[in-house]
N, C-alpha and C positions, 0 to 999 in steps of 0.2 A: 399717582404716578407723575402727573403734570408737575406737582410741586418739586419732585426730585429733579426732573428735567430743567426746571427754572433755576433751582439751586446749582446744578451743574453748569448751566450757562453763565450764571452770575460768577461763580467761582472761576471759570475760564476767562471771563472779562477781567476779573481782579488779577489774575495770574499774568495776563497780557500787560496790564498796566504796570505791575510790579517789575516785570522784565524790562519794559520800556524805561521805567524810572531808573533801574539799575544801570542800564546802558548810558543814560544821561549823566549819572553820577561818575561813572567811569571816564567819560569823556571830560567832565569838568576837572576831575582829580588829575588826569594825565595831560591836561591842556597847558601849553606854554604860556597862555594868557591868564592863568589864575591869578589871583591878587598877589602881587609881590610887595606891595607897599600898603601901610595902613595909616589912617589919620590918627590923631592923639587919642580920640576916644576909643577907637578900636584897639589901638596898641596898648593902652592902659588896661582895657578889659582883658586882653590876652595875657598880660603880665600879672593881672590880679592886684593892681595898685591903682591909686587915684591919679587923675591927670596931673595934679600938682606934684606928686612924687615923680612922676615921669618927667616933668619939666625940670625938676631938680637933678635927676639923673643925667638929663640931656645937658644942663648947664655945667655939671661937674665933669662932663666928657665920658661918662660911663656908658652911654648908649649913643651910637651914631645916628644921625638923622639927615634928611634932606629938606632944604628950605626952597620952596618955589613960591615966589611972591609972598603972600601972607600965610601960605599953608605949610605946615610942618608935617613931613611924612617919615615913616620908619620902615626900613625893609624887614619883612618877616624873618629873613635869614639872620639879621642882626639881633632881633628880639629873641629868636630861639637860641642863639649863641650866648646872649647875655644870660638866659635862663640856665642853660647847661653850665656855664662858667660859675654861676653863683648858687648852685645847688649845694647845701650844706649837708654833709653826711653825718647823721646822728649817731653817736656811739651808743651801743647797747650796753647798758650798765651791768648786765648779767655777764657779758663776755669778758669784763675786766677781772673778775673774781677767779 
């Protein structure tokens, strides 16, 4: 019987931690201070390309960037817009017949 009470107590502690963590995640997601810029490494990872390819896109004017001293930053909104604008819709070959 003591084991059951110990398990219930452990489960209740776990449930409280999950609820607290969920609340923190909600605050971070809705916060106006969430990351709005990314460095080159994070931006290239988000896009799924190399840092060199990102630099090429930047130099071709395809992706806007912010230069502060020696740091190059990218707004997440610009990166998501680039992804959205460059999604290629694959035709289903079965639909053509």
